[in-house]
C-alpha positions as CSV (number, residue, x, y, z in Angstrom):
1,X,18.6,-134.3,40.4
2,X,17.3,-132.3,37.5
3,X,20.7,-131.9,36.0
4,X,19.6,-129.6,33.2
5,X,18.7,-126.8,35.6
6,X,21.0,-124.3,37.2
7,X,20.5,-122.9,40.7
8,X,18.7,-119.6,40.8
9,X,20.8,-116.6,41.6
10,X,19.4,-113.6,43.4
11,X,22.4,-111.5,42.5
12,X,21.7,-111.3,38.7
13,X,21.8,-107.7,37.4
14,X,18.1,-107.6,36.6
15,X,17.2,-108.4,40.3
16,X,19.9,-106.3,41.9
17,X,18.4,-102.9,41.2
18,X,16.8,-102.1,44.6
19,X,13.2,-102.8,43.6
20,X,11.9,-104.1,47.0
21,X,9.4,-106.6,45.4
22,X,12.1,-108.1,43.1
23,X,15.2,-108.3,45.2
24,X,16.4,-108.7,48.8
25,X,18.8,-105.8,48.1
26,X,15.9,-103.4,48.5
27,X,14.4,-105.2,51.5
28,X,13.9,-102.7,54.3
29,X,15.8,-100.0,52.4
30,X,13.7,-99.0,49.5
31,X,9.9,-98.8,49.2
32,X,7.0,-98.7,46.8
33,X,3.8,-96.8,46.3
34,X,0.9,-99.0,45.0
35,X,-1.9,-97.0,43.4
36,X,-5.4,-98.5,43.4
37,X,-6.7,-97.1,40.1
38,X,-7.8,-100.2,38.2
39,X,-11.1,-101.6,39.4
40,X,-12.2,-103.5,36.3
41,X,-11.2,-107.1,35.6
42,X,-11.4,-109.4,32.6
43,X,-11.1,-112.8,34.3
44,X,-12.5,-114.4,37.4
45,X,-10.1,-116.3,39.7
46,X,-11.9,-118.8,42.0
47,X,-9.7,-117.7,45.0
48,X,-10.5,-114.0,44.5
49,X,-13.0,-112.2,46.7
50,X,-13.1,-108.4,46.3
51,X,-14.5,-106.1,49.0
52,X,-14.3,-102.3,49.4
53,X,-14.6,-99.8,52.2
54,X,-13.3,-102.0,55.0
55,X,-10.8,-100.2,57.2
56,X,-9.4,-103.5,58.5
57,X,-9.0,-105.2,55.2
58,X,-5.6,-106.7,54.6
59,X,-6.0,-109.3,51.8
60,X,-3.9,-108.8,48.7
61,X,-5.6,-107.2,45.7
62,X,-8.1,-105.3,47.9
63,X,-8.3,-101.6,48.6
64,X,-10.5,-99.4,50.7
65,X,-11.1,-96.9,47.9
66,X,-10.4,-96.7,44.2
67,X,-8.6,-93.5,43.0
68,X,-8.8,-91.7,39.7
69,X,-5.5,-90.7,38.0
70,X,-5.6,-87.1,39.5
71,X,-6.0,-88.5,43.0
72,X,-3.3,-91.1,42.4
73,X,-0.8,-88.5,41.3
74,X,-1.5,-86.4,44.5
75,X,-1.0,-89.6,46.5
76,X,2.5,-89.9,45.0
77,X,3.2,-86.3,45.7
78,X,2.2,-86.6,49.3
79,X,4.2,-89.8,49.8
80,X,7.3,-88.4,48.2
81,X,7.0,-85.4,50.5
82,X,6.8,-87.5,53.6
83,X,9.6,-88.6,55.9
84,X,10.2,-91.8,54.0
85,X,9.8,-90.1,50.6
86,X,13.4,-90.4,49.5
87,X,13.2,-94.2,50.1
88,X,10.1,-94.6,47.9
89,X,11.5,-95.3,44.5
90,X,8.8,-97.5,42.9
91,X,5.3,-96.7,41.7
92,X,3.2,-99.8,40.9
93,X,-0.3,-100.6,39.9
94,X,-1.7,-104.0,40.9
95,X,-5.5,-103.5,40.9
96,X,-7.8,-104.0,42.6
97,X,-8.8,-105.4,39.2
98,X,-6.7,-106.0,36.1
99,X,-4.4,-103.0,35.5
100,X,-4.1,-103.6,31.7
101,X,-8.0,-103.6,31.4
102,X,-8.3,-100.1,32.8
103,X,-7.6,-96.8,31.0
104,X,-6.7,-95.2,34.3
105,X,-3.6,-97.4,34.6
106,X,-2.0,-95.8,31.5
107,X,-3.1,-92.3,32.4
108,X,-1.7,-92.6,35.9
109,X,1.6,-94.1,34.9
110,X,2.2,-91.4,32.3
111,X,1.4,-88.7,34.8
112,X,3.7,-90.1,37.4
113,X,6.5,-90.5,34.8
114,X,6.2,-86.9,33.7
115,X,6.4,-85.5,37.3
116,X,8.7,-88.1,38.8
117,X,10.9,-89.4,35.9
118,X,13.4,-90.9,38.2
119,X,10.9,-93.4,39.7
120,X,10.6,-97.0,38.6
121,X,7.3,-98.0,37.1
122,X,5.9,-101.4,37.6
123,X,2.6,-103.3,37.3
124,X,1.0,-106.6,38.0
125,X,-1.2,-108.4,35.4
126,X,-3.0,-111.6,34.7
127,X,-1.3,-111.5,31.3
128,X,-4.4,-111.7,29.1
129,X,-3.8,-108.3,27.5
130,X,0.0,-108.2,27.9
131,X,0.8,-109.1,24.2
132,X,-1.3,-106.3,22.8
133,X,-0.3,-103.7,25.4
134,X,3.5,-104.4,25.6
135,X,4.4,-101.6,23.2
136,X,2.4,-99.0,25.1
137,X,4.0,-100.1,28.4
138,X,7.5,-99.7,26.9
139,X,6.6,-96.3,25.5
140,X,5.4,-95.2,29.0
141,X,8.5,-96.5,30.6
142,X,7.4,-99.5,32.6
143,X,10.4,-101.5,33.5
144,X,9.1,-104.2,35.9
145,X,6.2,-106.5,35.3
146,X,4.6,-109.2,37.5
147,X,2.5,-111.8,35.7
148,X,0.4,-114.2,37.7
149,X,0.6,-117.7,36.0
150,X,-0.9,-120.5,38.0
151,X,-0.8,-123.4,35.6
152,X,0.1,-124.4,32.0
153,X,-2.6,-127.1,32.1
154,X,-6.0,-126.0,30.6
155,X,-7.9,-128.6,32.6
156,X,-6.3,-127.4,35.8
157,X,-7.0,-123.9,34.7
158,X,-10.6,-124.7,34.5
159,X,-10.6,-125.4,38.2
160,X,-8.9,-122.1,38.9
161,X,-10.7,-119.6,36.6
162,X,-14.5,-119.2,36.4
163,X,-14.4,-117.2,33.1
164,X,-12.3,-115.1,30.8
165,X,-13.8,-112.0,29.0
166,X,-12.2,-111.8,25.6
167,X,-13.2,-109.6,22.6
168,X,-16.8,-109.3,23.7
169,X,-17.2,-113.0,24.6
170,X,-17.2,-114.8,27.9
171,X,-15.2,-118.1,27.8
172,X,-15.5,-120.8,30.4
173,X,-13.8,-124.1,31.2
174,X,-10.7,-125.3,29.3
175,X,-11.4,-122.9,26.4
176,X,-11.0,-119.9,28.8
177,X,-7.8,-121.2,30.5
178,X,-6.3,-122.2,27.1
179,X,-6.7,-118.7,25.8
180,X,-5.4,-117.2,29.0
181,X,-2.3,-119.4,29.2
182,X,-1.4,-118.8,25.6
183,X,-1.6,-115.0,26.1
184,X,0.4,-115.2,29.4
185,X,3.2,-117.1,27.8
186,X,3.2,-114.8,24.7
187,X,3.2,-111.7,26.8
188,X,6.0,-113.1,29.0
189,X,8.2,-113.7,25.9
190,X,7.5,-110.2,24.6
191,X,8.2,-108.5,27.9
192,X,11.5,-110.3,28.1
193,X,12.5,-109.3,24.6
194,X,11.6,-105.7,25.5
195,X,14.1,-105.8,28.3
196,X,11.7,-105.8,31.2
197,X,12.4,-107.4,34.6
198,X,9.8,-110.0,35.1
199,X,8.4,-111.7,38.2
200,X,6.0,-114.6,37.9
201,X,3.5,-115.0,40.7
202,X,2.0,-118.5,41.2
203,X,-0.7,-119.1,43.8
204,X,0.0,-122.5,45.3
205,X,-3.3,-124.4,45.7
206,X,-3.0,-127.8,47.3
207,X,-4.6,-130.6,45.3
208,X,-5.0,-128.3,42.3
209,X,-1.7,-127.1,40.9
210,X,0.9,-128.0,43.6
211,X,2.2,-131.0,41.5
212,X,2.8,-128.9,38.4
213,X,5.1,-126.1,39.5
214,X,8.3,-127.6,38.3
215,X,7.2,-127.8,34.7
216,X,5.8,-124.3,35.1
217,X,9.2,-123.1,36.3
218,X,10.9,-124.6,33.3
219,X,8.6,-122.9,30.8
220,X,8.7,-119.5,32.4
221,X,12.5,-119.5,32.6
222,X,12.7,-120.5,28.9
223,X,10.5,-117.5,28.1
224,X,12.6,-115.0,30.1
225,X,11.2,-114.7,33.6
226,X,13.8,-113.4,36.2
227,X,12.2,-114.5,39.5
228,X,9.4,-116.8,40.6
229,X,7.1,-116.0,43.6
230,X,5.3,-119.1,44.9
231,X,2.7,-117.7,47.3
232,X,0.0,-119.5,49.4
233,X,-3.6,-119.5,48.4
234,X,-6.0,-117.8,50.9
235,X,-8.9,-120.2,51.0
236,X,-11.9,-118.0,50.1
237,X,-14.5,-117.6,47.4
238,X,-15.1,-120.7,45.3
239,X,-11.9,-122.2,46.8
240,X,-12.9,-121.6,50.4
241,X,-13.2,-125.4,50.9
242,X,-9.5,-126.2,50.2
243,X,-6.8,-126.3,52.8
244,X,-4.2,-123.6,52.9
245,X,-0.7,-125.0,52.0
246,X,1.4,-125.9,54.9
247,X,4.8,-124.1,55.4
248,X,6.5,-127.3,54.6
249,X,4.7,-127.6,51.2
250,X,5.5,-124.1,50.3
251,X,9.2,-124.6,51.3
252,X,9.4,-127.8,49.4
253,X,8.0,-126.3,46.2
254,X,10.2,-123.3,46.5
255,X,13.3,-125.5,47.0
256,X,12.5,-127.6,43.9
257,X,11.6,-124.6,41.7
258,X,14.7,-122.8,43.1
259,X,16.8,-125.1,40.9
260,X,15.3,-123.3,37.9
261,X,14.7,-119.6,39.0
262,X,15.4,-117.4,42.0
263,X,12.6,-117.7,44.5
264,X,11.1,-114.7,46.2
265,X,11.1,-115.5,49.9
266,X,11.4,-112.1,51.6
267,X,7.7,-111.2,51.2
268,X,4.9,-113.5,52.3
269,X,1.7,-111.8,51.1
270,X,1.5,-108.7,49.0
271,X,-0.6,-105.6,49.8
272,X,-1.7,-104.2,46.5
273,X,-2.8,-100.8,47.8
274,X,0.1,-100.2,50.3
275,X,2.7,-97.5,50.5
276,X,5.9,-98.2,52.5
277,X,8.9,-100.4,53.0
278,X,9.0,-104.1,52.8
């Protein structure tokens, strides 16, 4: 079945560097510091609901408080001085909005690299600005990038994204998803050529994109992705009416797509503002 694909291998050099979000080698041994410095976003995902100031909040992409770069650097200092400080080797920015659309992202990463040059820098992005920001990320020293790509089909994308803000305009429907998808794929190719380690996050939405993941896997592999993370949608926001994917559906899609790329299975749901070990 699918003879043209090779089985994904988690022991490739790019994935075997100890980054806890990219490799099982770092699982339980090394940790990361996620800094919530990027509140602004340039797209609207229909499964996204953002809240603030809730002490019990635990959904991905949500933080109790946004920090400025000075506060974020102090957070890193305190974390590195803690008991688990030596195990914290990664600093990442994942939101709570779109990191590449926030000036504070670049200021924070530069400050961290100056004071802690040994630390690995990573970020998560929806990919819209990745092509135009890739050179700056390379200059700063970002080595790991996660791009969320949910579909290659613009009609399906219209069901996932409410709008895309681009060059002073607000795009909706297939026009919005067409632009977003093209920028995501271009950015993926450029990040790969720059030597970055790349994880693709795909939110599995039953009845929307679950039947298209194999073709997505083929394309992202061709463009240089190193690992694929198929994660379950949390039914909320404009997609509150859909059913969450069953464990079997998630397992089946990971197995099929695992013929193309290594699958991330050691983390079930990311905390974008967390510090610690996975």
